GURO-592177 format. One record per residue: residue in one letter; x, y, z of N, C-alpha, C, O in turn. Coordinates in steps of 0.001 Angstrom, whole numbers, plus 500000, padded with zeros to 6 digits. Example, Ala and Ser with C-alpha at 12.3 -4.5 7.8 and 13.67 -1.06 7.14 Angstrom:
// residues 2
LUMFI residu   n.xx   n.yy   n.zz  ca.xx  ca.yy  ca.zz   c.xx   c.yy   c.zz   o.xx   o.yy   o.zz
LUMFI      A 513190 494310 507800 512300 495500 507800 513200 496700 507800 514236 496681 508465
LUMFI      S 512850 497750 507080 513670 498940 507140 512900 500030 507870 513409 501138 508039
// end
This chain:
// residues 100
LUMFI residu   n.xx   n.yy   n.zz  ca.xx  ca.yy  ca.zz   c.xx   c.yy   c.zz   o.xx   o.yy   o.zz
LUMFI      V 530700 491027 783072 529956 490419 781989 529692 491483 780938 529244 492586 781251
LUMFI      Y 529971 491142 779695 529708 492048 778589 529360 491225 777359 530142 490374 776935
LUMFI      D 528210 491472 776795 527798 490861 775538 527992 489336 775551 528498 488758 774589
LUMFI      G 527587 488702 776643 527691 487261 776750 529059 486745 777159 529230 485540 777341
LUMFI      Q 530023 487617 777306 531363 487223 777735 531524 487589 779206 531143 488683 779622
LUMFI      S 532085 486680 779989 532320 487004 781386 533790 486808 781722 534489 485994 781118
LUMFI      L 534231 487574 782695 535627 487553 783100 535649 487803 784605 535136 488817 785077
LUMFI      S 536239 486886 785351 536339 487085 786800 537475 488071 787083 538308 488342 786218
LUMFI      Y 537493 488600 788303 538579 489500 788672 539923 488792 788591 540919 489391 788185
LUMFI      G 539958 487527 788973 541204 486765 788894 541685 486605 787463 542873 486761 787183
LUMFI      E 540757 486290 786549 541117 486153 785129 541564 487492 784553 542541 487560 783808
LUMFI      L 540847 488549 784900 541223 489885 784442 542637 490218 784904 543452 490688 784111
LUMFI      N 542930 489981 786161 544241 490288 786708 545330 489454 786038 546389 489980 785694
LUMFI      A 545080 488162 785849 546082 487283 785231 546367 487707 783787 547525 487772 783376
LUMFI      R 545325 487990 783029 545523 488412 781627 546243 489760 781558 547145 489950 780742
LUMFI      A 545836 490687 782419 546474 492002 782420 547943 491889 782814 548789 492580 782246
LUMFI      N 548255 491032 783775 549656 490835 784171 550488 490277 783029 551610 490728 782798
LUMFI      R 549939 489288 782306 550678 488710 781170 550968 489780 780119 552090 489892 779624
LUMFI      L 549947 490562 779787 550128 491601 778781 551063 492696 779295 551869 493221 778528
LUMFI      A 550970 493043 780560 551859 494064 781130 553324 493626 781031 554191 494438 780707
LUMFI      H 553601 492355 781308 554979 491857 781185 555456 491924 779738 556610 492257 779469
LUMFI      Y 554558 491606 778813 554908 491724 777385 555234 493185 777046 556227 493464 776374
LUMFI      L 554396 494107 777513 554613 495525 777227 555934 496012 777818 556661 496765 777171
LUMFI      I 556243 495593 779027 557513 495978 779657 558684 495441 778841 559662 496152 778612
LUMFI      D 558587 494193 778406 559638 493602 777575 559773 494332 776240 560852 494356 775649
LUMFI      A 558676 494928 775766 558683 495665 774496 559153 497105 774667 559224 497852 773691
LUMFI      G 559477 497504 775904 560044 498831 776118 559156 499834 776824 559540 500995 776964
LUMFI      V 557986 499425 777271 557115 500358 777990 557693 500607 779378 557964 499678 780139
LUMFI      K 557869 501877 779681 558386 502327 780972 557386 503346 781522 556427 503694 780832
LUMFI      P 557590 503824 782737 556673 504834 783262 556494 506006 782293 557455 506560 781759
LUMFI      D 555245 506352 782094 554815 507466 781238 554988 507231 779737 554774 508152 778949
LUMFI      T 555365 506033 779327 555416 505718 777903 553990 505672 777366 553114 505057 777973
LUMFI      R 553763 506315 776245 552429 506319 775635 552221 505053 774807 553062 504677 773990
LUMFI      V 551082 504410 775039 550698 503203 774303 549293 503432 773756 548353 503653 774519
LUMFI      G 549155 503378 772438 547842 503539 771835 547035 502254 771971 547589 501155 771941
LUMFI      I 545731 502402 772120 544853 501236 772179 543643 501519 771299 542872 502445 771551
LUMFI      C 543494 500702 770264 542412 500870 769294 541664 499542 769201 541983 498691 768371
LUMFI      V 540671 499382 770062 539894 498148 770126 538421 498487 770326 538075 499560 770821
LUMFI      E 537568 497557 769933 536148 497709 770210 535922 497518 771704 536733 496888 772383
LUMFI      R 534838 498054 772207 534496 497878 773619 534259 496399 773883 533422 495761 773245
LUMFI      S 535018 495871 774840 534963 494444 775135 535789 494179 776390 536477 495073 776882
LUMFI      P 535723 492957 776906 536621 492613 778013 538094 492773 777628 538921 493116 778474
LUMFI      A 538420 492531 776375 539807 492694 775926 540264 494145 776067 541437 494399 776340
LUMFI      M 539357 495086 775885 539705 496489 776059 540086 496760 777511 541059 497466 777777
LUMFI      V 539325 496203 778447 539609 496397 779867 540958 495769 780212 541744 496361 780952
LUMFI      V 541230 494585 779688 542526 493923 779914 543653 494806 779389 544657 495005 780073
LUMFI      G 543492 495333 778184 544521 496180 777589 544783 497439 778380 545938 497795 778615
LUMFI      L 543720 498126 778797 543883 499357 779571 544588 499080 780894 545509 499799 781279
LUMFI      L 544150 498038 781580 544751 497691 782863 546213 497282 782687 547058 497642 783507
LUMFI      A 546511 496545 781639 547897 496118 781390 548808 497308 781129 549934 497354 781624
LUMFI      I 548326 498261 780359 549131 499458 780085 549448 500177 781393 550584 500589 781627
LUMFI      L 548439 500322 782237 548650 500991 783522 549585 500191 784423 550438 500774 785093
LUMFI      K 549440 498869 784450 550316 498028 785277 551767 498107 784811 552688 497991 785620
LUMFI      A 551972 498304 783511 553328 498429 782972 553910 499814 783232 555084 500058 782956
LUMFI      G 553091 500718 783760 553558 502076 784029 553289 503045 782909 553603 504230 783019
LUMFI      G 552710 502554 781831 552462 503398 780675 551228 504262 780817 550466 504153 781778
LUMFI      A 551057 505121 779834 549876 505967 779729 549152 505559 778452 549757 505512 777381
LUMFI      Y 547859 505263 778562 547161 504821 777365 546628 505999 776566 546196 507012 777115
LUMFI      V 546675 505832 775254 546132 506803 774307 544932 506131 773663 545101 505261 772809
LUMFI      P 543705 506520 774059 542527 505861 773512 542270 506267 772060 542231 507452 771730
LUMFI      L 542100 505280 771217 541803 505484 769803 540521 504716 769486 540558 503509 769247
LUMFI      D 539416 505404 769486 538129 504770 769232 538030 504429 767749 538125 505324 766909
LUMFI      P 537841 503149 767407 537791 502773 765993 536644 503424 765225 536636 503403 763994
LUMFI      S 535680 504001 765934 534573 504659 765233 534883 506122 764894 534103 506772 764199
LUMFI      Y 536016 506642 765380 536401 508017 765058 536716 508128 763566 537127 507145 762950
LUMFI      P 536531 509301 762986 536953 509502 761588 538464 509295 761471 539214 509605 762396
LUMFI      S 538895 508774 760338 540315 508465 760174 541198 509706 760298 542334 509611 760763
LUMFI      E 540689 510862 759889 541478 512091 760023 541762 512384 761494 542869 512789 761847
LUMFI      R 540766 512180 762348 540937 512438 763786 541930 511451 764393 542787 511845 765184
LUMFI      L 541824 510174 764031 542775 509180 764535 544196 509527 764108 545135 509393 764891
LUMFI      G 544348 509969 762877 545670 510370 762395 546240 511530 763175 547435 511560 763470
LUMFI      Q 545380 512503 763518 545830 513646 764315 546271 513206 765711 547295 513661 766220
LUMFI      I 545490 512322 766319 545829 511836 767660 547164 511106 767627 548022 511337 768479
LUMFI      L 547344 510223 766643 548602 509471 766540 549791 510393 766295 550855 510204 766884
LUMFI      A 549616 511387 765432 550702 512315 765143 551065 513143 766372 552237 513437 766604
LUMFI      D 550067 513514 767150 550306 514330 768339 550893 513511 769487 551827 513958 770153
LUMFI      A 550354 512321 769721 550752 511505 770879 552011 510682 770626 552747 510388 771568
LUMFI      T 552268 510313 769402 553401 509457 769027 553605 508297 770002 554635 508224 770672
LUMFI      P 552630 507392 770085 552779 506262 771020 553902 505325 770590 554191 505181 769402
LUMFI      L 554526 504691 771579 555586 503712 771319 555012 502467 770665 555593 501923 769727
LUMFI      L 553853 502015 771172 553201 500798 770691 551718 501059 770473 551150 502016 770999
LUMFI      L 551109 500184 769685 549665 500204 769504 549113 498825 769833 549606 497820 769321
LUMFI      L 548089 498772 770688 547344 497541 770933 546065 497629 770118 545293 498576 770262
LUMFI      C 545844 496638 769261 544685 496688 768366 544028 495322 768276 544691 494290 768382
LUMFI      D 542712 495330 768080 542015 494108 767712 541838 494143 766193 542408 495008 765528
LUMFI      A 541067 493230 765648 540886 493160 764191 540287 494445 763645 540709 494927 762593
LUMFI      V 539316 495001 764340 538682 496247 763884 539685 497391 763918 539777 498173 762972
LUMFI      G 540434 497486 765006 541443 498537 765131 542513 498435 764062 542932 499443 763493
LUMFI      R 542958 497205 763790 543959 497017 762721 543403 497473 761388 544112 498095 760597
LUMFI      G 542145 497171 761132 541527 497588 759870 541461 499094 759745 541769 499642 758687
LUMFI      V 541067 499768 760803 540974 501226 760793 542352 501846 760632 542525 502769 759836
LUMFI      L 543326 501353 761371 544666 501916 761293 545351 501579 759974 546195 502345 759509
LUMFI      R 545008 500460 759369 545548 500112 758050 545080 501142 757022 545837 501510 756124
LUMFI      I 543855 501598 757147 543340 502634 756250 544180 503891 756399 544512 504531 755401
LUMFI      L 544531 504258 757626 545374 505440 757848 546739 505258 757200 547265 506181 756578
LUMFI      E 547312 504065 757347 548621 503779 756755 548553 503913 755241 549444 504494 754622
LUMFI      D 547486 503370 754643 547322 503452 753193 547143 504895 752739 547630 505271 751673
LUMFI      D 546449 505712 753537 546220 507111 753192 547493 507938 753273 547603 508952 752585
LUMFI      S 548457 507534 754093 549671 508321 754280 550712 508046 753196 551721 508748 753126
LUMFI      R 550494 507074 752379 551487 506757 751330 551377 507693 750172 552131 507571 749206
// end
């Protein structure tokens, strides 16, 4: 339970499995880096678990970090994919705009 949202272990497992299969189909293999930039929520737990189930390594990108720090992490880690919620997309869009 988090912030009025609840998720059973069965639901967590089912959602993580679905996302893990998507990640595998997208090219995630053992030790592939996958960035995750989401607010703390049940969706974050699903994303982290899915990355691990797919064999990947997650690169945590806290949307509250300064954009310069997020840019450094992305440049250093070079993740294959990014999992983002609306907040994460907004933060990363700012980085994209700054790099032009």
